[in-house]
C-alpha positions in Angstrom: 13.8 -15.1 -39.2 10.1 -14.3 -39.1 8.7 -12.0 -36.4 6.6 -14.8 -34.9 9.7 -16.6 -33.8 10.9 -13.7 -31.7 10.0 -14.1 -28.0 9.6 -11.3 -25.5 10.2 -12.5 -21.9 9.3 -10.1 -19.1 11.9 -10.8 -16.4 11.4 -10.1 -12.6 8.0 -8.5 -12.8 6.8 -6.3 -9.9 3.2 -7.1 -9.0 0.6 -4.6 -7.8 -2.8 -5.8 -6.7 -5.9 -3.6 -6.3 -9.5 -4.3 -5.4 -12.5 -2.8 -3.6 -12.9 -4.0 0.1 -16.2 -5.8 0.9 -18.7 -3.6 2.7 -16.4 -0.6 2.7 -19.4 1.8 3.0 -20.1 0.4 6.5 -16.4 -0.1 7.5 -15.1 3.4 6.5 -17.3 5.6 8.8 -16.3 3.4 11.8 -12.6 3.6 10.8 -12.9 7.4 10.6 -14.2 7.6 14.2 -11.5 5.2 15.3 -8.7 7.2 13.7 -10.1 10.5 15.0 -9.9 9.0 18.5 -6.3 8.2 18.0 -5.6 11.7 16.7 -7.2 13.2 19.7 -5.0 11.2 21.9 -1.9 12.1 19.9 -2.5 15.3 17.9 1.2 15.7 16.9 1.5 12.2 15.5 4.7 10.8 14.1 7.1 12.1 11.4 7.9 9.5 8.8 7.3 9.8 5.1 4.6 12.4 5.7 5.1 16.0 4.7 2.7 18.2 6.5 0.3 15.3 7.1 -0.5 13.5 10.3 0.8 9.9 10.9 -0.8 7.8 13.6 0.8 5.4 16.0 0.3 1.7 15.2 -3.2 0.4 15.6 -4.1 -2.3 18.2 -4.9 -5.1 15.8 -7.2 -6.6 18.4 -9.5 -3.6 18.3 -12.9 -4.1 16.5 -12.4 -1.6 13.7 -9.0 -3.0 12.4 -10.4 -6.5 12.6 -13.5 -5.6 10.7 -11.4 -3.9 8.0 -9.1 -6.9 7.6 -12.1 -9.2 7.4 -13.4 -7.2 4.5 -10.0 -7.1 2.8 -9.2 -10.8 3.3 -10.0 -11.9 -0.3 -7.7 -9.3 -1.8 -4.9 -10.3 0.6 -5.5 -14.0 -0.1 -5.2 -13.3 -3.8 -1.9 -11.6 -3.5 -0.5 -14.4 -1.2 -1.8 -17.1 -3.6 -0.3 -15.4 -6.6 3.1 -15.3 -4.9 2.8 -19.1 -4.2 4.5 -18.8 -0.8 5.0 -22.0 1.0 2.1 -21.8 3.6 2.8 -25.4 4.6 5.8 -24.0 6.5 5.2 -20.3 6.7 2.5 -18.1 8.3 1.5 -14.8 6.8 0.5 -12.1 9.3 -0.2 -8.4 9.5 2.6 -7.0 11.6 1.5 -3.4 11.9 -1.2 -1.0 10.7 -1.5 2.8 10.9 -3.3 5.8 9.4 -2.2 8.9 7.6 -4.3 12.0 7.2 -3.2 14.4 4.5 -4.9 17.9 4.6 -4.6 20.3 1.7 -1.0 20.8 0.4 0.4 17.7 2.2 2.1 14.7 0.6 4.3 11.7 1.3 8.0 11.5 0.3 9.3 8.5 -1.7 10.0 5.6 0.5 9.8 1.8 1.0 8.7 -0.4 3.9 11.7 -2.5 5.1 11.6 -5.9 6.9 8.3 -7.1 5.5 7.0 -8.7 2.2 3.8 -6.9 1.3 2.6 -3.4 2.1 -0.6 -1.5 1.3 -2.6 1.6 0.9 -6.4 1.6 1.7 -8.5 4.7 0.9 -11.0 5.7 3.5 -11.6 9.2 2.3 -10.3 10.2 -1.1 -11.7 13.5 -2.6 -10.9 14.4 -6.1 -7.3 15.6 -6.7 -6.2 14.5 -3.2 -2.8 13.1 -4.2 -2.2 10.1 -6.4 -0.2 7.0 -5.2 2.9 6.9 -7.4 5.1 3.8 -7.7 8.7 4.3 -8.9 10.9 1.8 -10.8 13.0 0.1 -8.0 15.8 -0.6 -10.5 18.3 2.3 -10.0 20.3 1.4 -13.1 17.1 1.5 -15.3 16.3 5.0 -14.2 19.9 6.4 -14.2 19.8 6.9 -18.0 16.5 6.9 -20.0 15.7 7.4 -23.7 12.9 9.4 -25.3 9.9 7.3 -26.3 7.1 7.6 -28.8 4.6 6.0 -26.4 4.6 5.0 -22.7 4.2 1.3 -22.1 5.0 -1.2 -19.4 8.5 -1.7 -20.7 9.7 1.9 -20.8 7.6 3.5 -18.0 9.5 4.3 -14.8 6.5 5.4 -12.8 3.0 4.0 -12.3 0.1 6.1 -10.9 -3.0 5.0 -9.0 -5.8 7.5 -8.5 -7.3 7.1 -5.0 -10.8 5.8 -4.7 -12.7 5.2 -1.5 -12.9 1.5 -0.6 -9.9 0.7 -2.8 -7.1 -1.5 -1.4 -3.7 -1.6 -3.1 -1.1 -4.2 -2.2 2.5 -4.2 -3.4 5.9 -5.6 -2.6 7.4 -3.7 0.4 10.6 -3.0 -1.6 8.7 -1.0 -4.2 9.5 2.7 -3.9 6.3 4.8 -3.7 5.2 8.4 -2.9 2.0 10.4 -2.6 1.4 13.5 -4.6 0.3 16.8 -3.1 -3.3 17.0 -1.9 -4.8 19.7 -4.1 -8.3 19.4 -2.6 -9.8 21.3 0.3 -10.6 18.1 2.2 -8.6 15.6 4.1 -7.2 12.5 2.4 -7.5 9.6 4.9 -5.8 6.2 4.4 -4.7 3.1 6.2 -1.5 1.3 5.6 -0.4 -2.1 6.9 2.5 -4.5 6.4 2.4 -8.3 5.9 5.4 -10.5 6.9 6.1 -14.2 6.8 7.4 -16.3 9.7 8.3 -19.9 9.9 5.7 -22.1 11.7 8.3 -23.8 13.8 9.7 -20.5 14.9 6.2 -19.2 15.8 5.5 -22.3 17.9 8.8 -22.0 19.8 8.1 -18.4 20.7 4.8 -19.2 22.4 
């Protein structure tokens, strides 16, 4: 058998989308003011995956600032939904919740997933150098239970994937994908927004009105 006859099939790929949000230079300062207002109203915040950082309550998605952000992000969101080829004849995609996390120096986020939704996200409002990378972990427990030494890291043998934060960058990923955030080694805050996208049946949506 010649090598050209050997086929490699990549089964069950895990997609991750990333792109720069339109007009983020205008959107981000307004989001910072919006988030600081929420923080002033609830300085303690909520404890979830955050370690030493501040986690906001869910945004009011009817507020001007979240709406402007989602408008800037709509092409990236549409790309992810189109790639998944979900049946939008019978399903409606919607953002179910959105929140912010502020990580000061030495804070991080523990490994976690976002249950009961299909897509999740990280959007970078303020991302100083060395503020803590976004780390995706292989969701297949069996694949990471026992690993072999490799001569070179590639997509087939790597059990982690790292994204370096960049202001204006939106990252979308399946909600089942385990992820964490490294320690903020800078002297500035790392400020992000996260949101979840779910799918509902159109008939169900109409019956609930």
